[in-house]
N, C-alpha and C positions, 0 to 999 in steps of 0.2 A: 504494500500500500504506500503511495507517495506521501511525503511529509506535508500534509495539508495545513492550512492556516490554523485550524483548531488544534492540530497536533503540535504546531509551533508554540501556541499559547500554553498548552500543557507542559511542553518541554521547558519553557522559560519559568513557569511557576515552580516546577519541581527543582530546577537548577537553583533558583533563588532560595528555596526552602533549605536545600542542602548547604549552600555557601553561606547563608546568613544565620543558620542555627547556632545558638550560643554553645560554647564548649567549655569544659573545665580548664583547658589549657590552650592558649592562643598560639603556641609555637613549640618547636622541639628544643628543649633546654638541656644543656650539659652543665653539671655542677663542677665545682673545683675538685671533687672527689671522682670525677669522670663518670658519674651516674648520668643516665640519659632518660629524660621524661619525654615521651613522644607526644605529638599532636594528634589527637584522635580524629580530627576533621580531615587529616591527610591520609593516615594509614591506621586508624583505629580498627578494632575488630569488626565492627559493622560495615565500615568502608571496604575492608579487605574481603570479607565474605560476600559482599555485594558483587565485587569484581570476580571472585571465584565462581559464584553461581552463574553469573553472566557468561563466563568462559565455558562452564559445563553446558549451558543452554546453547551456546554457539556451536559446540561440537555436535550436539544432537541435531540442531538445525541443518548443519552442513551435511551430515551423514544421512539423515532421514527425510528432511523437507527443506531444501535450500530456498524454496520460494518465500519462506518466512524469516530468513536470516537477517533481514533488515530490522526486525524487531530488536534484535541484540544490538545492532549498530546504533539505533536511537537511544536505547537504554544506557549503553556504555557512554555515549556522548553526553547524556545528562549528568551521569556521575562524574565523568572525567572533567567536564567544564567546571563543576563545583569544586572538585579537588584541586584543579589548576588555580582557580581563584584563591583558594585558601593557601596554597603553596606560595604563590607570588606575593600575597599579602604578608606571609610569614618572613619572606626574604627582607622586606622593609623593616620588620620588627626584630631582626637579628637572630632569626631561627637558625638551628644547626643544619645548614644547607647540605653538608656532606652526607647526612643521613637521608634527608627527604628526596634528593634528586634521583638517586638510583631506584628507590622504591617507586617513585613516580613513573619511571619508565617500565619497570616490571609490571605494575598493576594496570596502567592505562594504555599501554601499547602492546607488550608482548603477549598479553592474554587475548588479544583480538586482532592480531596482525594479519591473519588469513581470512578475514571476513570480507571477501570480494566476490562480485558476480563473475560468472564465467561466460557471459554472452553480451553482445552489444545491447540487446533489449534490456538486460539487467542493469547495465550502466546508465541507460537512458531513464529507467524507472527509479533508480536509487542514487542518481547523481548528486542530489542535494545532501543526503546524509554522508555520502563518500567525500564530498567537498569539505564538510565539517571535520571529518576524520583527518584529512590531509592538513587542514589549517591547524588543528590541535598538535599534530606531529611536528609541523614546522615551528611552532612556538617553542617546543622542547629543544629542537636542534639549534634554533637561533639563540636560545639562552645558554646553551652548553659552554661556549667559550668563556663567558663571564664566570660561570660556575667553576670551571677547572683552572682558570687563571687566577681568580680572586675569591670566588664564593666559598671554596672549601675551608677557608679560615674564618668565615662568618659564624659566630656562635661557638667556636671552639675554645675550650679552656687550655691553657698552657700545659704541655706534656701529655695531653690526652690523645688517644688514637681512635680512629674509626676504621672498621673493616667491612669490605663488601664480600659477600659470599658468592663466588663464581667457581663452583665445584670444590673450592677450598677458600678459607678466609684470606683476603688480600688487604694489606694495609693501604688505605687510601693515600697516605702521605709518603709512601715509598717513592723514591726518586724516579725509578724506571717506570713505575705504573703511572705516576703523575705526568711524566713527559708524554707517555703514550696517549693518555686521555686528553692532554692539551692538543696534540697533533690531530687526534681523531675528532675532537670537538670542532676544530676549525674546518676540517674537511667536510664534516657533516653539516655545519652551518652554511658553507658555501654551496655545496651540492644539494643536499636535500632541503635545507632551509630556504634555498632560493628557488628550487624547482617545484616544491610542493604547493606553494601558493598559485603558481601558474597552472598546475594540474587541477587545483581546487576551482579556479576560475573556469577552466574548460568544462569540468564535470558539472559545475553549477549552471553554466550556460546550456549544456546539453540537457539538463533536467528541465530548465525553464522552457527551452525550445520545444520540448515534447510534452509540456504541461497540457492536460486535457485530451491528449491523443488516446482514444479508446483502446487501440491495440496495445499500447504501452502500459496503460493503467491496469488492464486486465491480464497482462502477461504473468504467467506462473512458471517459475523454473522447476522443472521436474528433477528428481534425483538423477545424478549422472556421475560418471567416473571422476570428472575434474573436481566437482564439489566434494566428493568423497576423499580425494587426495588432500584437498585443503583441510578437511575435517580431521584426518589422521595427523597431518602436520601440526594443526592447532592443538590437538590432544597432547602430542609429545612436547611441543614448545610450552604449552600452558602448564603441564605437570612439572617441568623443570623450573619454570618461572615461579610457581607457587613455592617450590622447595627453596629456591634462592631467596625469595622474600621472607619466608618464615625463619630461615637460617640466618639471614642478615639481622633480623630482630633479635634472635636468640644469641648470636655471637656478640652483639653489642649490649646485651642485657637491657634492652629498651622496655620500659614499663609505662603504663598509662594510669597515673593516680587519679582517683575521683572520677573515673570514666566507667559508665555502665552501658550495656547494650540497649537499655531503655532510653538513653539520652536521645533527644530528637534527631541530631545529626547522624547518629549511628543507626537508629531505627528506620528512618526514612530511606537511607541508602540500602539497608538490608532488605526492606520490603520491595524495593525496585528489583533487587536480585532475585528474591523469592518469586515475584510475579513473572519475571522473565523466564526463570527456570521452569515454572509451572506451565507457562505458555508453550515452551519447547516440548515438554512431555505430552501435552494435549495434542499438539501438532503432529508429533511423531506417531502417537497412537492412531490418530485419524489417517495418517498416511499409510500405516500398515494394514488397517482394516478396510480401506477403500480401494 
């Protein structure tokens, strides 16, 4: 289903609810004892499980009923925009950027990177949501050079270390790793950060051009080998990403004081994930019995 005006309104309302919901902690804080208190509005348990459930839903959609995969794309965009708003707000408040930035990529990109149509009709029908995805990714890549040249020191206490988990814990401040990330961030910003907005403009234009076309609006992508391959790739990538995310939190002993799953920011995000996953199960069952 194309992203209609009423859907845009709902998307904006849900995004505002997520990004403006009050939290117990407004940033990721590192104490002089190197303790880390995480920001629940960026990677709290409700936020994380929302992305995990949306990943599970996407795998089901791609394998069983790719025609409805755009449901995941819209849901993920809602959650991602809210998380990005909180993250960039935190950067101004002196939050521990070295922790938040890799988790941002794990949750908002790696868990949905293969959610793409496999036909020209699919691109015409879903160009609007695809354009939003590309714009979100370009924001990440364009911000990366600042993060790895300067931002890693923001919020850091003297003598404290941060480790990313990439099959094994890696010290963020290790000289070789930092040089590698600086070079990679510049390349990513120039290439993807510059190209993605152009792609977003093209896809947005393609979507607008075909607005109201009956053949496009009623187009349904049947299960096919290409979508199945994307589903299996997303299954593998997502499982590794979830492990990396949880191990990064565990390795750095990150805790969330005074945060409960019933807090509005956590609960709203979790409900989005639950509804999306439930929709995938219903769609898969219908596809199997019809």
